[in-house]
N, C-alpha and C positions, 0 to 999 in steps of 0.2 A: 530365468526371467528377472529383470530388474524391477525394483520397487518404483512405483510412481513417485514423482517429486512432490514434496510438500509445498503447499501454498497457505500462508497465514493471511486470512481476510479479517481486517479490522473494520467492523461495520458500525459506524455511529449514526448513519442515516439509513434507516431501515429499507429505504427504496433500493439500496445497493445489495441487500440480501438476495435479491433475485439473480445476481451475478454468479452465485455459487454453481448454478447449472452450467454456465459458460465455462467456469474453471474446470469442473468435472468432465465436461465434454472434451476439453483440451488435454485431459489425462492427468490432472493434478488431484492429489489427495488434499482435501481442504480442512483446515482448522479455523473455526470462526470464533472471534472474540468481539465483545461489544463495548470494550473499554480499553484504552491505550495502556492503562496500568496493568490490566490482566494480560494483555499481549506481551508486554515487557517481561512479566513473570514467566510466560510460556517460552519466550525466546531464551531465557536463561538455561533451559533444559533441552531445547530443540533448535534445529537449524533448517529453516525452510529454504527452498530455492527462490521463492518469490514472496514478497509481502505486498498486499494491497491495503490502502487506507484512505479514508475520507479526510480531506484537508478542509479545515474551516478557520477563518480569521475572525477574531473578535477584538475590536479596538479596546475593550476594557481589560484584556489580559495585562497584568502589571509587568511581568518579567519576560514575556515572550510574545510572539506574533500569532501563534497558531496552537492547535491541539497536538501537533506532532513533534515538537522539538525534542522531548524526552525520548520518544521512540527513535527518531532519526539519530540522536546521539548514541543510543545503544547499538544501532545497526552500523555505525561507522566502522566498528571493529570487525565487521563481517563483509568484506568487500565482494565475496562470492554471492551474496544475497541481493537479488534485484528488488528495487523498491519502486512501486507504482502508486501514485496518488491520484485521486479523483478530486477535482476542484471546480468551484463555481467561477466562470470567467470574470465575474465582477471582482474576484479576489486575486487576480493575476499578479498585481503589484506586490501583494503580501507574499504570495508563493515565490516570486522572483527573489525577494529578500531572504526568505528561508533557504532557497537553493544556493545563495551565495555562501551560506554557512555550512550547509549539510548536503550530502549526496542524495539526490533523488534521480533514479535512472530514467523514469518516464512519468509524464503527467497527462491525464486525459480529462477534458472538460466534461461536465455533467450537462445534460443527461448522457451517460456513457453509451456509446454506439457499440453494439456487440461485435460487429465486424472489425472495428479498429482494435478492440480488446483481443479478439481472436488472433489477429495478425501479430500483435505485439507478443502475446504469450507463445505463439508458434515460433517466433524468432528466438525467444529466450529458451525454449525447449531444445532448439538446435545447437545452442552454444555448449 
């Protein structure tokens, strides 16, 4: 029997912590981190199949557009790892700019619809 695939959930907005049940129902073993810095440290030792993360834009960031650039830079060397971000539709323009520089495999608007998430994760499990 094969091991279930790992999913790294980076939860900076606690409302998304409820999605753990969806991930587990889809057959993933979930590692949750509540800070990007800790997630990057975890990634140095582990290789998940999927990373999910909250995207947020703050205009007062001096050298970046969002909370995820450091994480996305780390993941660029892991092309087999799928990256899913959850975003506020009001921040679509900022997300588009980040996507011009970094690979993001999928983005779902918040509030996250469980069925859309399940469909995406099922597709990634089949690959």
